[in-house]
TORKOL-4160 file (C-alpha; in steps of 0.2 Angstrom, whole numbers, padded with zeros to 4 digits, m for minus):
413
<pt num="1" X="0409" Y="0101" Z="0287"/>
<pt num="2" X="0392" Y="0098" Z="0281"/>
<pt num="3" X="0392" Y="0080" Z="0276"/>
<pt num="4" X="0376" Y="0071" Z="0270"/>
<pt num="5" X="0368" Y="0059" Z="0283"/>
<pt num="6" X="0356" Y="0045" Z="0282"/>
<pt num="7" X="0342" Y="0058" Z="0284"/>
<pt num="8" X="0347" Y="0065" Z="0267"/>
<pt num="9" X="0343" Y="0050" Z="0256"/>
<pt num="10" X="0328" Y="0039" Z="0252"/>
<pt num="11" X="0330" Y="0022" Z="0261"/>
<pt num="12" X="0313" Y="0013" Z="0259"/>
<pt num="13" X="0316" Y="m0003" Z="0248"/>
<pt num="14" X="0334" Y="0001" Z="0247"/>
<pt num="15" X="0348" Y="m0011" Z="0251"/>
<pt num="16" X="0361" Y="m0002" Z="0262"/>
<pt num="17" X="0379" Y="m0006" Z="0264"/>
<pt num="18" X="0385" Y="0000" Z="0281"/>
<pt num="19" X="0402" Y="0001" Z="0288"/>
<pt num="20" X="0402" Y="m0001" Z="0307"/>
<pt num="21" X="0416" Y="m0003" Z="0320"/>
<pt num="22" X="0413" Y="m0020" Z="0328"/>
<pt num="23" X="0431" Y="m0022" Z="0333"/>
<pt num="24" X="0426" Y="m0027" Z="0351"/>
<pt num="25" X="0435" Y="m0035" Z="0365"/>
<pt num="26" X="0432" Y="m0054" Z="0367"/>
<pt num="27" X="0435" Y="m0068" Z="0379"/>
<pt num="28" X="0451" Y="m0077" Z="0374"/>
<pt num="29" X="0444" Y="m0094" Z="0377"/>
<pt num="30" X="0426" Y="m0093" Z="0372"/>
<pt num="31" X="0426" Y="m0078" Z="0359"/>
<pt num="32" X="0411" Y="m0071" Z="0368"/>
<pt num="33" X="0410" Y="m0052" Z="0367"/>
<pt num="34" X="0416" Y="m0044" Z="0384"/>
<pt num="35" X="0412" Y="m0026" Z="0380"/>
<pt num="36" X="0398" Y="m0022" Z="0368"/>
<pt num="37" X="0400" Y="m0003" Z="0369"/>
<pt num="38" X="0404" Y="m0001" Z="0351"/>
<pt num="39" X="0390" Y="m0012" Z="0345"/>
<pt num="40" X="0378" Y="m0002" Z="0356"/>
<pt num="41" X="0385" Y="0014" Z="0349"/>
<pt num="42" X="0380" Y="0008" Z="0331"/>
<pt num="43" X="0362" Y="0004" Z="0336"/>
<pt num="44" X="0353" Y="0021" Z="0333"/>
<pt num="45" X="0359" Y="0021" Z="0314"/>
<pt num="46" X="0355" Y="0003" Z="0312"/>
<pt num="47" X="0337" Y="0005" Z="0319"/>
<pt num="48" X="0334" Y="0020" Z="0309"/>
<pt num="49" X="0339" Y="0012" Z="0293"/>
<pt num="50" X="0328" Y="m0003" Z="0297"/>
<pt num="51" X="0313" Y="0008" Z="0303"/>
<pt num="52" X="0315" Y="0017" Z="0286"/>
<pt num="53" X="0312" Y="0001" Z="0277"/>
<pt num="54" X="0329" Y="m0003" Z="0271"/>
<pt num="55" X="0338" Y="m0020" Z="0270"/>
<pt num="56" X="0354" Y="m0019" Z="0279"/>
<pt num="57" X="0372" Y="m0027" Z="0275"/>
<pt num="58" X="0384" Y="m0023" Z="0288"/>
<pt num="59" X="0403" Y="m0024" Z="0287"/>
<pt num="60" X="0417" Y="m0023" Z="0299"/>
<pt num="61" X="0434" Y="m0029" Z="0304"/>
<pt num="62" X="0439" Y="m0038" Z="0320"/>
<pt num="63" X="0457" Y="m0039" Z="0326"/>
<pt num="64" X="0472" Y="m0041" Z="0315"/>
<pt num="65" X="0471" Y="m0057" Z="0305"/>
<pt num="66" X="0484" Y="m0050" Z="0293"/>
<pt num="67" X="0474" Y="m0055" Z="0277"/>
<pt num="68" X="0472" Y="m0073" Z="0282"/>
<pt num="69" X="0456" Y="m0082" Z="0287"/>
<pt num="70" X="0457" Y="m0085" Z="0305"/>
<pt num="71" X="0442" Y="m0092" Z="0315"/>
<pt num="72" X="0448" Y="m0083" Z="0331"/>
<pt num="73" X="0443" Y="m0067" Z="0322"/>
<pt num="74" X="0427" Y="m0072" Z="0316"/>
<pt num="75" X="0412" Y="m0060" Z="0318"/>
<pt num="76" X="0400" Y="m0074" Z="0323"/>
<pt num="77" X="0400" Y="m0069" Z="0342"/>
<pt num="78" X="0397" Y="m0051" Z="0336"/>
<pt num="79" X="0382" Y="m0057" Z="0325"/>
<pt num="80" X="0375" Y="m0066" Z="0340"/>
<pt num="81" X="0376" Y="m0051" Z="0352"/>
<pt num="82" X="0369" Y="m0039" Z="0339"/>
<pt num="83" X="0354" Y="m0050" Z="0336"/>
<pt num="84" X="0351" Y="m0050" Z="0355"/>
<pt num="85" X="0352" Y="m0031" Z="0356"/>
<pt num="86" X="0341" Y="m0028" Z="0340"/>
<pt num="87" X="0328" Y="m0042" Z="0345"/>
<pt num="88" X="0329" Y="m0049" Z="0327"/>
<pt num="89" X="0340" Y="m0062" Z="0318"/>
<pt num="90" X="0356" Y="m0056" Z="0311"/>
<pt num="91" X="0363" Y="m0068" Z="0298"/>
<pt num="92" X="0382" Y="m0070" Z="0296"/>
<pt num="93" X="0389" Y="m0072" Z="0279"/>
<pt num="94" X="0402" Y="m0085" Z="0276"/>
<pt num="95" X="0414" Y="m0071" Z="0268"/>
<pt num="96" X="0413" Y="m0053" Z="0264"/>
<pt num="97" X="0413" Y="m0055" Z="0245"/>
<pt num="98" X="0410" Y="m0068" Z="0232"/>
<pt num="99" X="0394" Y="m0075" Z="0223"/>
<pt num="100" X="0387" Y="m0083" Z="0238"/>
<pt num="101" X="0388" Y="m0067" Z="0248"/>
<pt num="102" X="0381" Y="m0057" Z="0234"/>
<pt num="103" X="0366" Y="m0069" Z="0232"/>
<pt num="104" X="0363" Y="m0068" Z="0251"/>
<pt num="105" X="0363" Y="m0049" Z="0250"/>
<pt num="106" X="0351" Y="m0048" Z="0235"/>
<pt num="107" X="0339" Y="m0060" Z="0244"/>
<pt num="108" X="0337" Y="m0048" Z="0259"/>
<pt num="109" X="0320" Y="m0041" Z="0262"/>
<pt num="110" X="0317" Y="m0024" Z="0270"/>
<pt num="111" X="0320" Y="m0025" Z="0289"/>
<pt num="112" X="0332" Y="m0040" Z="0287"/>
<pt num="113" X="0351" Y="m0039" Z="0292"/>
<pt num="114" X="0366" Y="m0048" Z="0286"/>
<pt num="115" X="0383" Y="m0046" Z="0294"/>
<pt num="116" X="0398" Y="m0049" Z="0282"/>
<pt num="117" X="0412" Y="m0060" Z="0289"/>
<pt num="118" X="0428" Y="m0051" Z="0294"/>
<pt num="119" X="0434" Y="m0039" Z="0280"/>
<pt num="120" X="0452" Y="m0041" Z="0285"/>
<pt num="121" X="0452" Y="m0059" Z="0280"/>
<pt num="122" X="0457" Y="m0052" Z="0264"/>
<pt num="123" X="0473" Y="m0042" Z="0261"/>
<pt num="124" X="0464" Y="m0031" Z="0248"/>
<pt num="125" X="0454" Y="m0023" Z="0262"/>
<pt num="126" X="0468" Y="m0013" Z="0270"/>
<pt num="127" X="0476" Y="m0011" Z="0252"/>
<pt num="128" X="0461" Y="m0002" Z="0247"/>
<pt num="129" X="0460" Y="m0013" Z="0231"/>
<pt num="130" X="0448" Y="m0005" Z="0218"/>
<pt num="131" X="0442" Y="m0022" Z="0212"/>
<pt num="132" X="0439" Y="m0028" Z="0230"/>
<pt num="133" X="0430" Y="m0012" Z="0234"/>
<pt num="134" X="0418" Y="m0014" Z="0219"/>
<pt num="135" X="0414" Y="m0032" Z="0225"/>
<pt num="136" X="0409" Y="m0024" Z="0242"/>
<pt num="137" X="0399" Y="m0010" Z="0233"/>
<pt num="138" X="0389" Y="m0023" Z="0223"/>
<pt num="139" X="0381" Y="m0028" Z="0239"/>
<pt num="140" X="0372" Y="m0012" Z="0242"/>
<pt num="141" X="0364" Y="0003" Z="0233"/>
<pt num="142" X="0368" Y="0016" Z="0246"/>
<pt num="143" X="0384" Y="0016" Z="0257"/>
<pt num="144" X="0383" Y="0022" Z="0275"/>
<pt num="145" X="0399" Y="0025" Z="0285"/>
<pt num="146" X="0396" Y="0025" Z="0304"/>
<pt num="147" X="0413" Y="0019" Z="0309"/>
<pt num="148" X="0423" Y="0035" Z="0314"/>
<pt num="149" X="0436" Y="0024" Z="0322"/>
<pt num="150" X="0442" Y="0018" Z="0305"/>
<pt num="151" X="0439" Y="0034" Z="0296"/>
<pt num="152" X="0457" Y="0039" Z="0296"/>
<pt num="153" X="0462" Y="0024" Z="0286"/>
<pt num="154" X="0459" Y="0023" Z="0267"/>
<pt num="155" X="0453" Y="0005" Z="0266"/>
<pt num="156" X="0442" Y="m0003" Z="0253"/>
<pt num="157" X="0427" Y="m0002" Z="0266"/>
<pt num="158" X="0430" Y="0015" Z="0272"/>
<pt num="159" X="0435" Y="0025" Z="0256"/>
<pt num="160" X="0435" Y="0013" Z="0241"/>
<pt num="161" X="0417" Y="0009" Z="0241"/>
<pt num="162" X="0412" Y="0027" Z="0240"/>
<pt num="163" X="0419" Y="0028" Z="0223"/>
<pt num="164" X="0405" Y="0016" Z="0217"/>
<pt num="165" X="0390" Y="0020" Z="0229"/>
<pt num="166" X="0382" Y="0037" Z="0235"/>
<pt num="167" X="0390" Y="0038" Z="0252"/>
<pt num="168" X="0383" Y="0046" Z="0268"/>
<pt num="169" X="0386" Y="0047" Z="0286"/>
<pt num="170" X="0377" Y="0038" Z="0300"/>
<pt num="171" X="0372" Y="0046" Z="0316"/>
<pt num="172" X="0388" Y="0041" Z="0326"/>
<pt num="173" X="0399" Y="0048" Z="0312"/>
<pt num="174" X="0388" Y="0064" Z="0312"/>
<pt num="175" X="0390" Y="0065" Z="0331"/>
<pt num="176" X="0409" Y="0064" Z="0330"/>
<pt num="177" X="0411" Y="0077" Z="0316"/>
<pt num="178" X="0399" Y="0088" Z="0325"/>
<pt num="179" X="0407" Y="0088" Z="0342"/>
<pt num="180" X="0425" Y="0087" Z="0337"/>
<pt num="181" X="0422" Y="0099" Z="0323"/>
<pt num="182" X="0414" Y="0112" Z="0334"/>
<pt num="183" X="0427" Y="0111" Z="0347"/>
<pt num="184" X="0440" Y="0115" Z="0335"/>
<pt num="185" X="0431" Y="0127" Z="0323"/>
<pt num="186" X="0419" Y="0137" Z="0334"/>
<pt num="187" X="0422" Y="0132" Z="0353"/>
<pt num="188" X="0414" Y="0141" Z="0367"/>
<pt num="189" X="0428" Y="0149" Z="0377"/>
<pt num="190" X="0439" Y="0147" Z="0387"/>
<pt num="191" X="0444" Y="0131" Z="0378"/>
<pt num="192" X="0456" Y="0120" Z="0388"/>
<pt num="193" X="0465" Y="0105" Z="0381"/>
<pt num="194" X="0471" Y="0091" Z="0391"/>
<pt num="195" X="0484" Y="0079" Z="0384"/>
<pt num="196" X="0491" Y="0064" Z="0391"/>
<pt num="197" X="0498" Y="0047" Z="0386"/>
<pt num="198" X="0515" Y="0039" Z="0386"/>
<pt num="199" X="0525" Y="0048" Z="0372"/>
<pt num="200" X="0527" Y="0066" Z="0366"/>
<pt num="201" X="0531" Y="0059" Z="0349"/>
<pt num="202" X="0513" Y="0053" Z="0347"/>
<pt num="203" X="0506" Y="0070" Z="0351"/>
<pt num="204" X="0518" Y="0083" Z="0343"/>
<pt num="205" X="0506" Y="0087" Z="0329"/>
<pt num="206" X="0491" Y="0088" Z="0340"/>
<pt num="207" X="0500" Y="0099" Z="0353"/>
<pt num="208" X="0505" Y="0111" Z="0339"/>
<pt num="209" X="0487" Y="0113" Z="0334"/>
<pt num="210" X="0480" Y="0114" Z="0352"/>
<pt num="211" X="0492" Y="0127" Z="0357"/>
<pt num="212" X="0486" Y="0137" Z="0342"/>
<pt num="213" X="0467" Y="0134" Z="0346"/>
<pt num="214" X="0466" Y="0132" Z="0365"/>
<pt num="215" X="0467" Y="0145" Z="0379"/>
<pt num="216" X="0477" Y="0133" Z="0390"/>
<pt num="217" X="0485" Y="0116" Z="0388"/>
<pt num="218" X="0487" Y="0104" Z="0402"/>
<pt num="219" X="0500" Y="0090" Z="0401"/>
<pt num="220" X="0500" Y="0073" Z="0410"/>
<pt num="221" X="0505" Y="0055" Z="0408"/>
<pt num="222" X="0522" Y="0049" Z="0403"/>
<pt num="223" X="0524" Y="0062" Z="0390"/>
<pt num="224" X="0526" Y="0075" Z="0404"/>
<pt num="225" X="0543" Y="0067" Z="0409"/>
<pt num="226" X="0550" Y="0073" Z="0392"/>
<pt num="227" X="0545" Y="0091" Z="0396"/>
<pt num="228" X="0552" Y="0090" Z="0413"/>
<pt num="229" X="0569" Y="0084" Z="0407"/>
<pt num="230" X="0569" Y="0097" Z="0394"/>
<pt num="231" X="0568" Y="0109" Z="0408"/>
<pt num="232" X="0583" Y="0101" Z="0416"/>
<pt num="233" X="0575" Y="0090" Z="0429"/>
<pt num="234" X="0582" Y="0073" Z="0433"/>
<pt num="235" X="0569" Y="0059" Z="0429"/>
<pt num="236" X="0577" Y="0044" Z="0437"/>
<pt num="237" X="0570" Y="0028" Z="0427"/>
<pt num="238" X="0555" Y="0037" Z="0421"/>
<pt num="239" X="0550" Y="0035" Z="0403"/>
<pt num="240" X="0558" Y="0050" Z="0393"/>
<pt num="241" X="0560" Y="0052" Z="0374"/>
<pt num="242" X="0578" Y="0060" Z="0374"/>
<pt num="243" X="0576" Y="0063" Z="0355"/>
<pt num="244" X="0561" Y="0074" Z="0358"/>
<pt num="245" X="0569" Y="0086" Z="0370"/>
<pt num="246" X="0571" Y="0100" Z="0357"/>
<pt num="247" X="0553" Y="0097" Z="0352"/>
<pt num="248" X="0547" Y="0099" Z="0370"/>
<pt num="249" X="0557" Y="0115" Z="0372"/>
<pt num="250" X="0550" Y="0122" Z="0355"/>
<pt num="251" X="0532" Y="0118" Z="0361"/>
<pt num="252" X="0534" Y="0126" Z="0378"/>
<pt num="253" X="0542" Y="0141" Z="0369"/>
<pt num="254" X="0528" Y="0142" Z="0357"/>
<pt num="255" X="0515" Y="0142" Z="0370"/>
<pt num="256" X="0524" Y="0156" Z="0380"/>
<pt num="257" X="0526" Y="0167" Z="0365"/>
<pt num="258" X="0507" Y="0165" Z="0361"/>
<pt num="259" X="0503" Y="0169" Z="0379"/>
<pt num="260" X="0495" Y="0152" Z="0382"/>
<pt num="261" X="0495" Y="0143" Z="0398"/>
<pt num="262" X="0505" Y="0127" Z="0397"/>
<pt num="263" X="0503" Y="0118" Z="0413"/>
<pt num="264" X="0514" Y="0103" Z="0419"/>
<pt num="265" X="0511" Y="0092" Z="0434"/>
<pt num="266" X="0516" Y="0100" Z="0451"/>
<pt num="267" X="0517" Y="0083" Z="0460"/>
<pt num="268" X="0519" Y="0066" Z="0454"/>
<pt num="269" X="0517" Y="0048" Z="0460"/>
<pt num="270" X="0532" Y="0037" Z="0458"/>
<pt num="271" X="0536" Y="0018" Z="0460"/>
<pt num="272" X="0552" Y="0009" Z="0461"/>
<pt num="273" X="0546" Y="m0004" Z="0447"/>
<pt num="274" X="0534" Y="m0004" Z="0433"/>
<pt num="275" X="0522" Y="m0015" Z="0441"/>
<pt num="276" X="0504" Y="m0015" Z="0448"/>
<pt num="277" X="0510" Y="m0019" Z="0465"/>
<pt num="278" X="0523" Y="m0005" Z="0465"/>
<pt num="279" X="0521" Y="0006" Z="0481"/>
<pt num="280" X="0514" Y="0023" Z="0476"/>
<pt num="281" X="0525" Y="0037" Z="0483"/>
<pt num="282" X="0521" Y="0055" Z="0481"/>
<pt num="283" X="0535" Y="0068" Z="0477"/>
<pt num="284" X="0538" Y="0083" Z="0466"/>
<pt num="285" X="0545" Y="0082" Z="0448"/>
<pt num="286" X="0562" Y="0090" Z="0454"/>
<pt num="287" X="0564" Y="0076" Z="0467"/>
<pt num="288" X="0564" Y="0060" Z="0457"/>
<pt num="289" X="0578" Y="0049" Z="0464"/>
<pt num="290" X="0588" Y="0036" Z="0454"/>
<pt num="291" X="0579" Y="0020" Z="0452"/>
<pt num="292" X="0562" Y="0028" Z="0453"/>
<pt num="293" X="0550" Y="0031" Z="0439"/>
<pt num="294" X="0535" Y="0043" Z="0437"/>
<pt num="295" X="0519" Y="0033" Z="0435"/>
<pt num="296" X="0505" Y="0046" Z="0439"/>
<pt num="297" X="0501" Y="0064" Z="0443"/>
<pt num="298" X="0498" Y="0068" Z="0462"/>
<pt num="299" X="0483" Y="0076" Z="0470"/>
<pt num="300" X="0491" Y="0094" Z="0470"/>
<pt num="301" X="0491" Y="0093" Z="0451"/>
<pt num="302" X="0473" Y="0088" Z="0450"/>
<pt num="303" X="0469" Y="0104" Z="0461"/>
<pt num="304" X="0480" Y="0114" Z="0449"/>
<pt num="305" X="0471" Y="0107" Z="0434"/>
<pt num="306" X="0454" Y="0110" Z="0442"/>
<pt num="307" X="0458" Y="0128" Z="0444"/>
<pt num="308" X="0462" Y="0130" Z="0426"/>
<pt num="309" X="0446" Y="0120" Z="0421"/>
<pt num="310" X="0435" Y="0130" Z="0433"/>
<pt num="311" X="0430" Y="0143" Z="0420"/>
<pt num="312" X="0432" Y="0132" Z="0405"/>
<pt num="313" X="0417" Y="0132" Z="0393"/>
<pt num="314" X="0425" Y="0118" Z="0381"/>
<pt num="315" X="0437" Y="0105" Z="0387"/>
<pt num="316" X="0445" Y="0092" Z="0375"/>
<pt num="317" X="0454" Y="0077" Z="0383"/>
<pt num="318" X="0465" Y="0064" Z="0376"/>
<pt num="319" X="0477" Y="0052" Z="0385"/>
<pt num="320" X="0478" Y="0046" Z="0402"/>
<pt num="321" X="0487" Y="0055" Z="0416"/>
<pt num="322" X="0496" Y="0039" Z="0422"/>
<pt num="323" X="0498" Y="0021" Z="0420"/>
<pt num="324" X="0479" Y="0019" Z="0422"/>
<pt num="325" X="0480" Y="0000" Z="0419"/>
<pt num="326" X="0488" Y="m0001" Z="0437"/>
<pt num="327" X="0474" Y="0004" Z="0449"/>
<pt num="328" X="0487" Y="0012" Z="0461"/>
<pt num="329" X="0492" Y="0023" Z="0447"/>
<pt num="330" X="0475" Y="0027" Z="0439"/>
<pt num="331" X="0471" Y="0039" Z="0453"/>
<pt num="332" X="0475" Y="0054" Z="0443"/>
<pt num="333" X="0465" Y="0049" Z="0428"/>
<pt num="334" X="0450" Y="0044" Z="0439"/>
<pt num="335" X="0451" Y="0061" Z="0448"/>
<pt num="336" X="0451" Y="0070" Z="0431"/>
<pt num="337" X="0436" Y="0060" Z="0425"/>
<pt num="338" X="0427" Y="0066" Z="0441"/>
<pt num="339" X="0433" Y="0084" Z="0437"/>
<pt num="340" X="0426" Y="0083" Z="0419"/>
<pt num="341" X="0409" Y="0076" Z="0426"/>
<pt num="342" X="0408" Y="0091" Z="0438"/>
<pt num="343" X="0412" Y="0103" Z="0424"/>
<pt num="344" X="0399" Y="0095" Z="0412"/>
<pt num="345" X="0386" Y="0097" Z="0426"/>
<pt num="346" X="0391" Y="0115" Z="0427"/>
<pt num="347" X="0387" Y="0118" Z="0409"/>
<pt num="348" X="0404" Y="0115" Z="0400"/>
<pt num="349" X="0406" Y="0105" Z="0384"/>
<pt num="350" X="0417" Y="0090" Z="0388"/>
<pt num="351" X="0424" Y="0080" Z="0374"/>
<pt num="352" X="0435" Y="0064" Z="0377"/>
<pt num="353" X="0445" Y="0059" Z="0362"/>
<pt num="354" X="0444" Y="0041" Z="0362"/>
<pt num="355" X="0458" Y="0028" Z="0365"/>
<pt num="356" X="0464" Y="0025" Z="0383"/>
<pt num="357" X="0455" Y="0040" Z="0390"/>
<pt num="358" X="0438" Y="0034" Z="0383"/>
<pt num="359" X="0442" Y="0017" Z="0391"/>
<pt num="360" X="0445" Y="0026" Z="0408"/>
<pt num="361" X="0428" Y="0035" Z="0406"/>
<pt num="362" X="0419" Y="0019" Z="0402"/>
<pt num="363" X="0427" Y="0010" Z="0417"/>
<pt num="364" X="0422" Y="0024" Z="0429"/>
<pt num="365" X="0404" Y="0023" Z="0422"/>
<pt num="366" X="0405" Y="0041" Z="0417"/>
<pt num="367" X="0402" Y="0040" Z="0398"/>
<pt num="368" X="0384" Y="0046" Z="0399"/>
<pt num="369" X="0389" Y="0060" Z="0411"/>
<pt num="370" X="0400" Y="0069" Z="0398"/>
<pt num="371" X="0395" Y="0078" Z="0383"/>
<pt num="372" X="0404" Y="0067" Z="0370"/>
<pt num="373" X="0416" Y="0052" Z="0371"/>
<pt num="374" X="0424" Y="0048" Z="0355"/>
<pt num="375" X="0424" Y="0030" Z="0348"/>
<pt num="376" X="0439" Y="0034" Z="0338"/>
<pt num="377" X="0457" Y="0034" Z="0345"/>
<pt num="378" X="0468" Y="0036" Z="0330"/>
<pt num="379" X="0454" Y="0045" Z="0320"/>
<pt num="380" X="0450" Y="0058" Z="0334"/>
<pt num="381" X="0469" Y="0061" Z="0336"/>
<pt num="382" X="0471" Y="0064" Z="0317"/>
<pt num="383" X="0455" Y="0075" Z="0317"/>
<pt num="384" X="0462" Y="0085" Z="0331"/>
<pt num="385" X="0479" Y="0087" Z="0321"/>
<pt num="386" X="0468" Y="0095" Z="0307"/>
<pt num="387" X="0472" Y="0081" Z="0295"/>
<pt num="388" X="0459" Y="0075" Z="0282"/>
<pt num="389" X="0451" Y="0059" Z="0286"/>
<pt num="390" X="0449" Y="0048" Z="0270"/>
<pt num="391" X="0433" Y="0040" Z="0277"/>
<pt num="392" X="0426" Y="0057" Z="0280"/>
<pt num="393" X="0432" Y="0065" Z="0264"/>
<pt num="394" X="0424" Y="0051" Z="0254"/>
<pt num="395" X="0406" Y="0056" Z="0260"/>
<pt num="396" X="0395" Y="0067" Z="0250"/>
<pt num="397" X="0392" Y="0085" Z="0255"/>
<pt num="398" X="0374" Y="0088" Z="0259"/>
<pt num="399" X="0372" Y="0100" Z="0245"/>
<pt num="400" X="0379" Y="0087" Z="0233"/>
<pt num="401" X="0366" Y="0073" Z="0236"/>
<pt num="402" X="0357" Y="0071" Z="0219"/>
<pt num="403" X="0338" Y="0075" Z="0219"/>
<pt num="404" X="0334" Y="0058" Z="0214"/>
<pt num="405" X="0341" Y="0051" Z="0230"/>
<pt num="406" X="0333" Y="0063" Z="0242"/>
<pt num="407" X="0318" Y="0058" Z="0252"/>
<pt num="408" X="0302" Y="0061" Z="0241"/>
<pt num="409" X="0313" Y="0061" Z="0226"/>
<pt num="410" X="0311" Y="0051" Z="0210"/>
<pt num="411" X="0322" Y="0037" Z="0217"/>
<pt num="412" X="0311" Y="0034" Z="0232"/>
<pt num="413" X="0303" Y="0017" Z="0231"/>
């Protein structure tokens, strides 16, 4: 997947419209940004564009305002935090389209930054309305998509604008495509996939592909319960998707027929209620009593997983191994993070596929110790499934960049 990037186009004197993912956690009372990880992840591309002499118009969504203007979801706190990180002013537009916004964009000088107000204040954004996309496109001369986390959505700001502007990837988008793509297309082997999370139904397509691609698949989280029940075990009050038992049996049979290791937990942590203060008790999957519910994997499972991972050269992980929001039942997930750090230090390529597993890595302070932590939950899942992501498909192939747009070409200012 050889998509064009910001390195492949002339930027000096150009007004660049960039899609970023500033959908960040905020304090409910003050609106202040409480986790700026996504903002920091966007900085390499932003700084590169500015250093190359571009004027920059940034656009993002925040939360789910459902197509209505809602001050709660204003990007003003984001503009303030980005200004602090960049060390230069970041103006906030009163809207993301319209004559006033267009005038502000056209007045930008090289090195200046304008952040548009929340795209999702307009229902046309998620509807990928062509007229709305053209209004956005009028704000720039080149389009850069650095928001991998939204690339699986065909929205006006992720797919629509690419019909009206030359579209290239930012560094974060490039990094995601490089690591996720190489892990699936040309992995160093053995390739081991770890899949967790609550439900099998969320991961069927992913597991189908991973069984095809990986040498071993390790299963944890609530989804493991459905596989246990499919093997005839009693699960007490554990989360089970009874309508997916046949799918679970099919996936296990597929792995066996392909000669792939399909590893389920060998011990589990149970509680008598779904609560942070539930007492953590260890047992085996075949000894779950009435009223108990499985909420984490146990230490013997981590040892078993560690044995499979010991010679792995590429490891892809998505989904926590337990109810990680409860500290008592985050132990399996935390132990897995430590295992991945050890494997990275030993030279393995470790890739975390966004979402809750990425949050667990960040919480453990291990993001910089792994090869790649994806910024896209849903996007990384769909990529792993082999689906075409609209926001990626809309980007120019490197070979298709017109000569006039290339550095040193006729279009360079």
